C-alpha positions in Angstrom: 39.5 62.3 163.1 41.4 59.8 165.4 43.7 61.2 168.0 47.2 61.5 166.7 46.1 61.6 163.0 47.2 64.2 160.6 44.7 66.7 161.7 44.5 66.0 165.5 45.6 68.8 167.8 45.0 67.9 171.4 45.1 69.9 174.6 45.6 68.5 178.0 42.2 70.1 179.0 40.0 73.2 178.7 41.5 75.2 181.6 43.5 74.6 184.7 42.4 75.9 188.2 44.7 76.6 191.0 43.3 77.7 194.4 45.7 79.4 196.9 44.8 78.5 200.4 43.7 81.5 202.4 43.8 83.9 199.5 40.2 83.4 198.3 41.5 83.8 194.8 41.3 81.4 191.9 43.8 81.2 189.0 42.5 80.0 185.7 45.1 78.8 183.2 43.7 79.8 179.9 43.3 76.9 177.5 42.1 76.7 173.9 38.5 77.7 173.5 36.4 74.7 172.5 39.0 72.1 173.7 37.3 69.8 176.2 40.0 67.2 176.8 42.5 64.9 175.1 41.9 64.3 171.5 39.6 67.2 171.0 39.8 68.3 167.3 40.8 71.9 166.7 40.4 71.7 162.9 39.9 73.8 160.8 43.4 74.9 161.8 42.9 78.4 160.4 39.9 79.0 162.7 42.0 77.5 165.6 44.9 79.8 164.8 42.6 82.8 164.7 41.1 82.0 168.1 44.6 81.2 169.5 45.6 84.7 168.4 42.6 86.2 170.3 43.6 84.4 173.4 47.2 85.7 173.4 47.0 89.1 171.7 45.0 92.3 171.3 46.4 94.4 174.2 44.6 92.4 176.9 47.9 91.2 178.5 48.7 93.2 181.7 45.2 94.7 182.2 42.2 93.7 184.3 39.6 91.6 182.6 36.6 93.8 181.9 33.6 93.1 184.1 35.2 90.4 186.2 36.8 92.5 189.0 39.7 90.1 188.8 43.3 90.7 188.1 44.5 89.3 184.7 46.6 86.1 184.7 50.3 86.7 185.6 53.0 86.6 183.0 53.9 83.2 181.6 57.4 83.4 183.1 55.6 83.2 186.5 53.1 80.6 185.5 55.8 78.2 184.4 57.0 77.9 188.0 54.2 76.6 190.2 55.8 78.0 193.3 55.5 81.5 191.8 52.1 81.0 190.1 50.2 80.1 193.3 51.6 82.7 195.6 50.5 85.8 193.7 47.9 87.2 196.2 44.6 88.7 195.1 44.5 92.5 195.6 41.5 93.8 197.4 38.7 95.0 195.2 39.1 98.5 194.0 42.8 98.6 194.5 45.8 98.0 192.1 48.2 95.4 193.1 51.2 97.6 192.2 49.7 100.9 193.3 50.6 102.9 196.3 47.2 102.3 198.2 47.7 101.4 201.8 50.9 103.3 202.2 53.9 101.9 203.9 51.8 99.8 206.2 50.0 98.2 203.2 53.3 97.4 201.6 54.5 95.7 204.8 51.3 93.7 205.1 51.7 92.6 201.5 55.4 91.5 202.1 54.4 89.4 205.1 51.6 87.8 203.1 54.2 86.8 200.5 56.5 85.3 203.2 53.7 83.5 204.9 52.4 82.0 201.7 55.9 81.0 200.4 56.5 79.2 203.7 53.1 77.6 203.9 52.7 76.2 200.4 55.2 73.5 199.2 56.6 73.7 195.7 54.4 71.6 193.3 56.2 69.1 191.0 56.7 70.0 187.4 54.0 68.7 185.2 55.1 65.6 183.2 53.8 64.8 179.8 50.6 62.6 180.1 50.5 59.1 178.7 47.7 60.2 176.4 49.8 62.9 174.8 52.7 60.4 174.3 50.4 57.9 172.7 48.9 60.6 170.4 52.4 61.7 169.3 53.4 58.1 168.6 50.3 57.5 166.6 50.9 60.6 164.6 54.4 59.7 163.8 53.4 56.2 162.8 50.7 57.7 160.5 53.2 59.8 158.5 55.9 57.1 158.4 54.7 55.9 154.9 53.9 59.4 153.5 56.1 60.3 150.6 54.4 63.5 149.5 56.9 66.1 150.7 54.6 69.0 149.8 51.8 67.6 151.9 54.2 67.1 154.9 55.5 70.6 154.6 52.0 72.0 154.4 51.0 70.0 157.4 54.0 71.2 159.4 53.2 74.8 158.5 49.6 74.4 159.9 50.9 73.1 163.1 53.4 75.9 163.3 50.5 78.3 163.3 49.4 77.2 166.7 50.7 80.0 169.1 49.0 79.4 172.4 52.3 79.4 174.2 51.3 76.4 176.3 51.2 72.6 176.1 48.9 72.8 173.1 51.5 74.7 171.1 54.2 72.3 172.4 52.3 69.3 171.1 51.7 71.1 167.7 55.3 72.0 167.4 56.4 68.4 168.1 54.0 67.2 165.4 55.4 69.9 163.0 59.0 68.6 163.8 58.0 65.0 163.0 56.5 66.1 159.7 59.5 68.1 158.7 61.8 65.3 159.6 59.8 63.0 157.4 60.0 65.7 154.7 63.8 65.8 154.9 64.0 69.2 156.5 65.8 68.6 159.8 66.9 72.2 160.2 63.3 73.4 160.4 62.4 70.4 162.5 65.1 71.3 165.0 63.5 74.8 165.5 60.1 73.1 166.1 61.5 70.8 168.7 63.5 73.5 170.3 60.4 75.7 170.6 58.5 72.7 172.2 61.3 72.1 174.6 61.2 75.7 175.7 57.5 75.6 176.2 57.5 72.2 178.1 61.1 71.6 179.3 59.9 68.7 181.5 58.6 66.6 178.6 61.0 64.1 177.1 59.3 64.1 173.7 60.7 67.4 172.4 64.2 66.5 173.6 64.1 63.2 171.9 62.9 65.0 168.7 65.8 67.4 169.1 68.1 64.4 169.1 66.5 63.0 165.9 66.9 66.4 164.2 70.5 66.9 165.2 71.3 63.3 164.1 69.8 64.0 160.7 71.8 67.2 160.4 75.0 65.4 161.4 74.4 62.7 158.8 73.9 65.3 156.1 77.2 66.9 157.0 78.9 63.5 157.3 77.7 62.2 153.9 78.6 65.4 152.0 82.0 64.5 150.4 82.8 68.2 150.1 83.1 68.5 153.8 86.7 67.6 154.4 88.1 65.9 157.5 87.6 62.5 159.1 84.9 63.6 161.6 82.4 66.0 159.9 79.1 66.5 161.7 80.5 65.6 165.1 79.1 68.8 166.6 75.6 67.9 165.6 76.1 64.3 166.8 77.2 65.6 170.2 74.1 67.8 170.5 72.0 64.9 169.5 73.6 62.8 172.3 73.0 65.5 174.8 69.4 65.8 173.8 68.8 62.1 174.1 70.5 62.1 177.5 68.2 65.0 178.6 65.1 63.0 177.5 66.4 59.9 179.3 67.1 61.9 182.5 63.5 63.3 182.4 62.0 59.8 182.0 64.1 56.6 181.9 61.1 54.8 180.5 60.7 57.0 177.4 61.4 54.5 174.7 61.8 56.9 171.7 64.7 58.6 173.5 66.6 55.4 174.1 65.8 54.2 170.6 67.2 57.4 169.1 70.3 57.1 171.3 70.9 53.6 170.1 70.5 54.6 166.4 72.9 57.5 166.9 75.5 55.3 168.5 75.2 52.8 165.7 75.4 55.5 163.0 78.5 57.0 164.7 80.0 53.6 165.4 80.9 55.0 168.8 81.4 52.0 171.1 81.4 54.3 174.2 78.1 55.8 173.3 76.8 52.3 172.3 77.7 50.9 175.7 75.9 53.8 177.4 72.8 53.4 175.2 72.7 49.7 175.8 72.9 50.3 179.5 69.9 52.7 179.3 68.0 50.2 177.1 68.5 47.4 179.7 66.8 49.5 182.3 63.6 49.7 180.2 60.8 47.4 181.3 59.9 44.6 178.8 56.4 46.0 178.3 57.8 49.4 177.1 59.9 47.8 174.3 58.6 48.5 170.8 59.6 46.6 167.7 61.6 49.6 166.5 63.4 49.8 169.8 64.2 46.1 169.8 65.7 46.4 166.3 67.8 49.4 167.3 69.0 47.5 170.4 69.9 44.4 168.4 72.0 46.5 166.0 73.9 48.1 168.8 74.5 44.7 170.5 75.7 43.4 167.1 78.1 46.3 166.8 79.4 45.6 170.3 80.0 41.9 169.4 77.2 40.6 171.5 75.6 38.5 168.8 73.6 36.4 171.3 72.1 39.6 172.9 71.3 40.9 169.4 69.5 37.6 168.6 67.6 37.8 171.9 66.4 41.3 171.1 65.1 40.3 167.7 63.5 37.2 169.1 61.4 39.5 171.3 59.8 41.2 168.3 56.2 40.0 168.0 55.9 37.6 165.1 53.2 39.6 163.4 55.5 42.7 163.4 58.6 40.9 162.2 59.2 42.5 158.9 61.5 40.8 156.2 64.2 43.1 157.4 63.8 41.9 161.0 63.8 38.3 159.8 66.9 38.9 157.8 68.7 40.4 160.8 67.6 37.5 162.9 69.0 35.1 160.3 72.3 37.0 160.4 72.5 36.7 164.2 71.7 33.0 164.2 74.1 32.2 161.3 76.8 34.1 163.0 76.3 31.9 166.1 76.6 28.8 163.9 73.0 28.0 164.2 71.7 26.3 161.0 68.2 27.3 161.9 69.1 30.8 160.7 68.8 29.5 157.2 65.0 29.2 157.7 64.8 33.0 158.4 67.3 33.8 155.7 65.4 32.1 152.8 62.1 33.4 154.1 63.4 37.0 154.1 65.4 37.2 150.9 62.3 36.4 148.7 60.6 39.6 149.7 60.6 43.0 148.1 61.3 44.9 151.4 63.8 47.7 150.5 65.4 47.7 154.0 66.1 44.0 153.8 67.5 44.3 150.2 69.8 47.1 151.3 71.3 44.9 154.1 71.5 41.8 151.9 73.2 43.8 149.1 75.8 45.2 151.5 76.6 41.8 152.9 76.9 40.2 149.5 79.0 43.0 148.0 81.8 42.2 150.5 82.6 39.0 148.6 80.7 39.0 145.3 82.5 40.0 142.1 81.0 42.9 140.0 79.2 40.6 137.4 77.5 38.8 140.3 76.3 42.0 141.8 75.0 43.2 138.5 73.1 39.9 138.2 71.8 40.3 141.7 70.5 43.8 141.0 68.7 42.7 137.9 67.2 39.5 139.5 63.5 39.6 140.4 62.3 38.6 143.8 60.9 35.4 142.4 64.3 34.4 141.0 66.4 35.7 143.8 66.2 32.6 145.9 67.5 30.4 143.0 70.3 32.9 142.4 71.4 32.9 146.0 71.3 29.1 146.2 73.7 29.0 143.3 75.8 31.8 144.8 76.4 30.0 148.1 76.4 26.4 146.8 79.2 27.2 144.2 81.3 28.8 147.0 80.7 25.9 149.3 81.5 23.3 146.7 84.8 25.1 145.7 86.0 24.8 149.3 84.7 21.2 149.7 82.3 22.4 152.4 79.0 20.9 153.4 75.8 22.8 152.4 75.2 25.8 154.5 78.8 26.0 155.9 79.9 28.8 153.7 76.7 30.9 154.4 77.3 30.6 158.2 81.0 31.4 157.9 80.2 34.6 155.9 78.0 36.0 158.7 80.5 34.9 161.4 83.1 37.0 159.6 80.9 40.0 159.2 80.0 39.9 162.9 83.7 39.9 163.8 84.6 42.5 161.3 81.8 44.8 162.3 83.0 44.6 165.9 86.7 44.9 165.5 87.4 46.5 162.1 84.5 48.9 161.7 85.3 52.6 161.8 84.2 54.3 165.0 83.4 57.9 164.3 86.1 58.3 161.6 85.2 58.7 158.0 87.1 56.5 155.7 89.2 58.8 153.6 90.8 57.3 150.5 93.5 59.1 148.6 93.9 58.3 144.9 97.1 56.3 145.7 95.4 54.0 148.2 95.0 50.4 147.1 91.3 50.2 148.0 90.4 53.5 146.2 87.8 51.6 144.2 85.9 50.7 147.4 83.2 53.0 148.8 84.5 56.4 149.9 82.8 56.0 153.3 82.9 52.2 153.9 81.8 50.7 157.1 85.0 48.6 157.4 88.6 49.5 157.1 90.9 47.5 154.8 91.5 44.8 157.5 87.7 44.2 157.6 87.5 44.0 153.8 90.2 41.3 153.8 88.9 39.5 156.9 85.4 39.0 155.4 87.0 37.7 152.2 89.8 35.5 153.5 89.0 34.8 157.2 91.3 34.9 160.1 95.0 35.1 159.2 97.5 32.4 160.3 99.9 35.0 161.6 98.9 38.5 162.8 101.8 40.7 163.9 101.9 44.4 164.9 105.5 45.8 165.0 106.3 48.6 167.4 109.0 51.0 166.3 109.2 54.6 167.5 108.2 57.1 164.8 106.1 54.8 162.6 102.4 55.0 162.5 100.4 52.0 163.7 100.6 49.0 161.4 99.8 45.3 161.2 101.0 42.4 159.0 98.8 39.4 158.2 100.0 36.2 156.7 97.9 33.4 155.2 99.7 30.1 154.8 97.7 28.4 152.1 98.2 25.1 150.3 98.9 26.7 147.0 100.6 29.9 148.0 101.3 32.4 150.8 99.6 35.8 151.2 101.5 38.6 152.9 99.4 41.7 153.6 100.4 44.9 155.4 98.1 47.5 156.8 99.0 51.0 158.2 97.2 54.0 159.6 98.4 56.2 156.7 95.6 58.7 156.7 94.3 59.0 160.2 94.4 57.1 163.5 92.3 54.0 163.3 92.0 54.1 159.5 94.1 51.0 158.5 94.7 50.9 154.7 96.6 48.3 152.6 100.2 49.0 151.6 102.4 46.9 149.4 105.5 46.9 151.6 106.5 47.9 155.1 108.8 50.4 153.4 105.6 52.4 152.7 104.7 52.8 156.4 104.6 56.5 157.2 107.3 57.8 159.5 106.0 60.8 161.6 109.2 61.6 163.4 111.2 64.6 162.3 114.3 62.7 163.3 113.6 59.8 161.0 112.7 56.1 161.8 114.8 53.0 162.3 113.9 50.8 159.3 116.4 48.2 160.4 114.6 47.7 163.6 111.3 47.4 161.7 112.7 44.6 159.5 114.3 42.9 162.5 110.9 42.7 164.2 109.3 41.4 161.0 111.6 38.4 160.9 109.1 36.4 163.0 106.4 36.7 160.3 108.1 35.4 157.2 111.5 33.7 156.6 112.3 36.2 153.8 112.6 39.0 156.4 114.9 36.8 158.5 117.2 36.3 155.5 117.0 40.0 154.6 118.2 41.1 158.1 121.4 39.1 157.8 122.0 39.6 154.1 124.5 41.9 152.4 123.6 45.1 150.6 123.0 43.5 147.2 121.1 40.5 148.5 119.0 42.7 150.8 117.9 44.7 147.7 116.8 41.5 146.0 114.9 40.4 149.1 113.1 43.8 149.4 112.0 43.6 145.7 110.8 40.0 146.3 108.8 41.1 149.3 107.3 44.1 147.3 106.2 41.7 144.5 104.8 39.3 147.1 102.8 42.1 148.8 101.4 43.4 145.5 100.3 39.9 144.4 98.8 39.2 147.8 96.7 42.4 147.7 95.3 41.5 144.3 94.3 38.1 145.5 92.9 39.2 148.9 90.8 42.0 147.4 89.4 40.2 144.3 88.9 36.6 145.6 87.6 35.0 148.7 88.3 31.7 150.4 87.2 29.4 153.2 89.7 26.5 152.9 89.4 23.4 155.1 91.9 23.5 158.0 92.9 20.7 160.2 94.8 21.1 163.5 96.8 17.9 162.8 98.0 16.9 159.3 98.0 13.5 157.8 100.3 12.2 155.0 98.1 11.5 152.0 98.0 11.5 148.2 95.2 11.7 145.7 95.3 11.2 142.0 92.3 11.3 139.6 92.6 8.9 136.6 90.3 9.1 133.6 89.6 5.4 133.0 86.2 4.3 131.9 83.4 4.9 129.4 80.8 7.6 130.1 78.5 9.7 127.9 80.2 12.9 126.7 83.1 12.3 129.1 84.9 9.7 131.1 84.7 7.8 134.4 87.3 9.1 136.8 89.0 6.6 139.2 90.2 8.5 142.3 93.3 6.8 143.7 93.9 7.6 147.4 96.8 6.7 149.7 96.8 7.8 153.3 99.2 6.9 156.2 97.4 5.6 159.3 98.6 4.6 162.8 99.1 0.9 163.1 96.0 -0.8 164.6 96.1 -1.9 168.2 94.3 -5.2 167.6 93.2 -7.5 164.9 90.0 -6.6 163.2 90.2 -2.9 164.0 88.1 -0.8 161.7 89.4 2.6 160.4 87.6 5.3 158.5 88.8 7.8 155.8 86.6 10.7 154.6 87.4 11.8 151.1 86.0 15.1 149.6 86.5 15.8 145.9 85.3 18.5 143.5 86.1 19.5 139.9 85.4 23.0 138.6 85.1 24.6 135.3 84.9 28.2 134.1 83.7 30.6 136.8 84.6 27.9 139.4 81.3 26.2 139.0 81.4 22.6 140.3 80.9 20.1 137.5 81.3 17.1 139.8 81.7 16.6 143.5 81.3 14.0 146.2 81.9 13.6 149.9 82.1 10.0 151.2 83.5 8.1 154.1 85.0 4.6 153.7 85.2 2.1 156.5 87.7 -0.8 156.2 89.5 -3.3 158.3 93.1 -2.2 159.1 95.9 -4.7 158.5 97.3 -6.1 161.7 101.0 -7.0 162.4 101.3 -9.0 165.6 105.0 -8.3 166.0 104.3 -4.6 166.2 107.3 -3.7 164.1 105.3 -1.3 161.9 104.0 1.9 163.6 102.0 3.0 160.5 100.5 1.5 157.5 99.2 3.0 154.2 95.6 2.6 153.2 94.8 2.6 149.5 91.4 3.5 148.2 89.7 3.8 144.7 86.6 6.0 144.4 84.9 6.4 141.0 83.0 9.4 139.7 82.1 10.9 136.3 83.4 14.0 134.6 82.4 15.6 131.3 85.0 16.1 128.6 87.2 19.2 129.0 89.9 20.6 131.2 89.0 21.1 134.8 90.6 22.1 138.0 90.1 19.8 141.0 90.5 19.9 144.7 90.5 17.1 147.3 90.7 16.6 151.0 91.4 13.5 153.1 90.3 13.3 156.7 91.0 10.5 159.2 89.5 11.9 162.4 87.7 14.9 163.8 90.8 17.1 163.7 93.3 15.2 161.4 93.4 15.6 157.7 95.0 17.2 154.7 93.9 19.6 152.0 95.6 19.0 148.7 96.6 21.7 146.3 94.4 22.3 143.3 95.5 20.8 140.0 94.3 20.4 136.4 92.9 17.3 134.7 92.0 16.9 131.0 89.1 14.6 130.3 88.7 13.2 126.8 85.5 11.6 125.4 85.8 7.9 125.9 83.4 6.1 123.6 83.5 4.1 120.3 83.4 7.1 118.0 87.1 8.0 118.1 90.5 6.4 118.9 91.6 7.1 122.5 93.6 5.6 125.3 92.8 6.1 129.0 95.1 7.3 131.8 97.5 4.8 133.1 96.8 3.0 136.4 100.0 1.8 138.2 100.2 -0.2 141.3 102.0 -2.9 143.2 100.2 -6.2 143.8 99.1 -6.3 147.4 100.4 -2.8 148.1 97.7 -0.8 146.2 93.9 -0.6 146.0 92.6 -3.6 144.0 90.1 -2.9 141.3 88.0 -5.6 139.6 87.8 -3.8 136.3 86.2 -6.8 134.6 85.4 -10.4 135.7 88.8 -12.0 136.2 90.6 -8.8 135.3 92.0 -7.1 138.5 93.9 -3.8 138.3 96.0 -2.3 141.1 95.7 1.5 141.7 97.8 3.9 143.7 98.5 7.6 143.5 102.1 7.1 144.4 104.7 7.6 141.7 107.8 6.2 143.6 108.7 2.6 143.1 111.6 0.3 143.8 113.3 -1.2 140.7 113.2 -4.7 142.2 109.4 -4.8 142.7 107.4 -5.5 139.5 104.7 -2.8 138.7 101.2 -3.6 137.5 100.0 -1.5 134.6 96.4 -1.1 133.6 94.8 1.0 130.7 91.9 0.9 128.3 91.7 1.5 124.6 88.6 3.0 122.9 87.4 3.5 119.3 88.9 0.4 117.7 86.3 -2.1 116.4 86.2 -5.5 118.0 88.5 -8.1 116.4 90.7 -5.5 114.7 94.4 -5.5 115.4 96.4 -2.5 116.6 100.0 -1.8 117.7 100.8 -1.1 121.4 104.1 0.3 122.5 105.1 0.7 126.2 108.2 2.7 127.0 109.9 4.0 130.2 112.4 6.7 129.4 114.3 9.4 131.3 112.2 12.4 132.1 114.8 14.8 131.0 115.4 12.9 127.7 119.0 12.2 128.8 120.8 9.1 127.9 120.4 6.2 130.2 118.6 2.9 130.8 115.1 2.6 129.4 112.4 0.0 128.6 110.6 -0.4 125.3 108.0 -3.1 124.8 106.0 -3.3 121.5 103.3 -5.9 120.9 100.5 -6.6 118.5 97.1 -6.8 120.2 93.5 -7.5 119.1 90.7 -5.2 120.1 87.9 -6.5 122.2 85.8 -3.4 121.2 85.1 -0.4 123.3 86.6 -0.6 125.9 89.5 -2.9 125.4 91.0 -3.6 128.9 94.8 -4.3 129.1 96.8 -5.4 132.1 100.6 -5.9 132.1 103.3 -6.6 134.6 106.4 -4.4 134.1 109.9 -5.4 135.3 111.8 -2.3 136.2 115.0 -4.1 137.4 117.1 -2.6 134.6 116.3 1.0 135.5 118.6 3.0 137.7 117.2 5.5 140.4 115.9 8.7 138.8 112.9 10.4 137.1 111.2 8.5 134.3 108.1 8.9 132.0 106.0 5.8 131.5 104.2 6.0 128.1 101.7 3.9 126.2 101.3 4.6 122.5 98.4 3.0 120.5 98.4 2.9 116.7 95.4 1.5 114.8 95.4 -0.2 111.4 94.7 3.1 109.6 97.8 4.8 111.1 96.0 6.9 113.7 98.0 7.1 116.9 97.2 8.3 120.5 99.3 8.1 123.6 99.0 8.4 127.4 101.9 8.9 129.9 102.6 9.2 133.6 105.7 10.2 135.5 107.4 7.6 137.8 110.4 7.7 140.1 112.7 4.8 140.7 114.1 5.0 144.2 117.0 3.4 146.0 116.4 -0.1 147.5 
C-alpha cells in the first residue's frame, strides 16, 4: 500500500544507535520489529499491535536483557532528553549499576564519570519531524478527504489507536487517528489523539496543528449550538486552537498546515487581530511551500481584512489545474469587487458547476438581495439552467437602475467586500430578540444590520453617529433618493458591536442609572434631517407631531431597506432636464412612444460647437421586468448667440421606442458630461393598442415652433414636441395628435378644449370641428391661440366622436405663466 494510505503506518527507521564517546557502550533505541524505513507497512494492524505489546510489556522493563550482558534501555523519560540518554554509563560486567559494589570509592568514581561526560558531550538538538513523515501525513489526510463512511473512518482510527510503541511510530499513528476522527465528526476524540502525539513528539508541528484543528471544530460546535447562550460561546476552545497553531508555527515557521489552520480559525472567528497575525505568518512562508488550500485560506483572510487585491493575488497563485469551481468563484468575487469586468469570465464559468462549496458561497451572496421567490427558484434550478436564471436575475436589476450590462454584478461584490470588512461581526454571535426588526434574518448572520442594509442600498448619503453620555453606540443613515428619503437608525441594543435596526432614536437604550439627555440627542440629530431641526425648536404639541412623523418615517424606511435593493445613478453635478414619454404611433399590440426631452446646456463658446446628451430610458412591468429600454447618445450643433446675452440654452430631443399595451412604470436619466446629469423620478404610463381595430386617440404633443424638437411625422407634416408644460399666453402652441380606428373617408367630430384644472370658473377655450378620416392613423396638427387665458393651471383635452357615437379622449395638463 502506498505511503500515507489508509493502511500505511511508517516508522522513522528500525532502530536508533547512540554511541557514548569513551564509554564503550552502545544504546539501541528499540523500534518496531520488521520496520525497515519510511513507508514500511505494518499491516495487519492486529499483528503489529501484538508485537508492539511485546516490545513494551511483559515485565522486561527495568531488568537486564537475558544473555546479552547489557543493561536494559533507560526509562523513556530519560531517552526523550538526548543530554540524559547519552550520559548513562555502562556498568562493568558482573556489577549492578545501582548496587553498592565498589563502596564509597566506586560511588565517587561514578560521580566523576557523570560530571566528565556531561561537560564533554554537548546537548544534541531535539529531533524534528522528517519531510517524509510530513508528506506521508499529508497524503493520508488527502486520501480520506472524500471518504463519507463514518463507520469506516471510526474503525480506521481505532486501529491506529492500537499502536502503543510509545515512540515516533505511535505519534504518527495517533496523528492519523486524529485526522480520521476529525473527518468522522468526532473532534473530542481527535483532540485526545493529537494530544497524545504531542506528548510523544513535542517537537513536531503536526500534532500541534492537529490540536488546533480539533479545538477549532469543538469551538464551532459550541458556537453553532443555539442552546448555548451568550455572544461568545466556544471562545475557550478557539483560544486553545490559536495557542496550538502558534506552538506549531514556533516549532516550524514553514509548516503550511499550521498557518492554514490559523488563517481558517481567524476567518471563522472574524477576529481581525488574529487575522493580521495569521496573515503576517503566511507572508513569511516561501512561495514553494504554499498549497492550494493554504492560498484559498489566505485569500479569505485578506478579503476579510479588506485587502481585495491581496486576496486576488493569492487566488491567482493557485495552479490552474487545481482551481476548483469554488476557487474560480472566489477569484470572480475579488475581480468584480475591484471593478474588473474580467471577473465575469470566472463568474459564469464557476456558476454552471455542481460544486457544493461554490453553491454555498453563491447562495449566501444572492440571499443578501434576492427576494424569497427568487431564492426558491434558485434552489430548484438545475446547473444547466442556472446560467440563464442568473443572467435574468442580474440583467433585470441592471435595467431597472438604467445601468450598463455587468455594472450591477460588479457593484454587488464591491458592497459585499466592504460590508464583510466593516460590518461583519468579529467574535460576537448575532443575538436577535423577538422584538428586533431583523428577527427573520439568520440567527447567526455574518453581517450586522448595517451590513444587510449596505449590501442592499449601498453607501448612505449621510452617516452620523451621535455621542451622548449614557446611550449605547448608535448610527443614523440617510438616503436622499429621487422619489423619497430613507432614514435608518442602528444601535448596539444587545451587545457591543451588534448594531440592530430601530425605528426611532427614542428606542436607543440608555445604560445610565441617572438617565440620559434626550434633548441633547435630538439636538445633535438636527444635522441629519430638517425634521429634527424643527423638532428642537418646536413647542410641546408640535414636537409630539414631529416625533410621530419621524417614527413613521423610520418604520417605512426599514421596510424598504430590508425588502428592496437599489443602485441608482448618481451624478456629482446636476443638470436641469425634463423627460416625457408620449404614446403616439402605430405598433403591433401596443404603441410607438415618442420620448420628449428638454435639457439646459451652457451656451456654446463658438459657432458650430457640438454638444452631446446621453439619454437612458426603461419601462417595467410586473416584477420590475424591463419591457423596453434604450441607452443612446445624441450629438447636435448648439445654437450660437454672438452677443453672448444668453448664458444657457435648452436642447430639445425626440427619441422613439415601442411599448406593448398596458400600464408600465418608467425611469429615465439625462447626462451631459462625465459627471453631470439627472435621474428622474419613476412615473406611470398607460399604453393603449393603436391599430385599426378600435377607436382611439393618441397622447397630445405640444410645442412651440422653433422652441421645441421638430418631428416630421409625415411628409409635409411637422410636429413640435417638448416635455415642458409651461407656456406664455402670447405665444401660439402647436398641437399634434393621431386618431385610430376610423375608416378612411368617414367623418368624425373633434373637440379641443382648455379648461381650468380645478374646474373653477374662468377663461377657457373650446374648438369643435368636423374632420374626415385619412384611415389609421389620421394625423392632425393645429395651432392654438392661448391669448385669452389668464395665468393658472389648465387641462388641454381632445375628444373624438365617430359616426356611431363612440367617443374617446386624451388630455394633458398645461400651465399659463406670466409674460
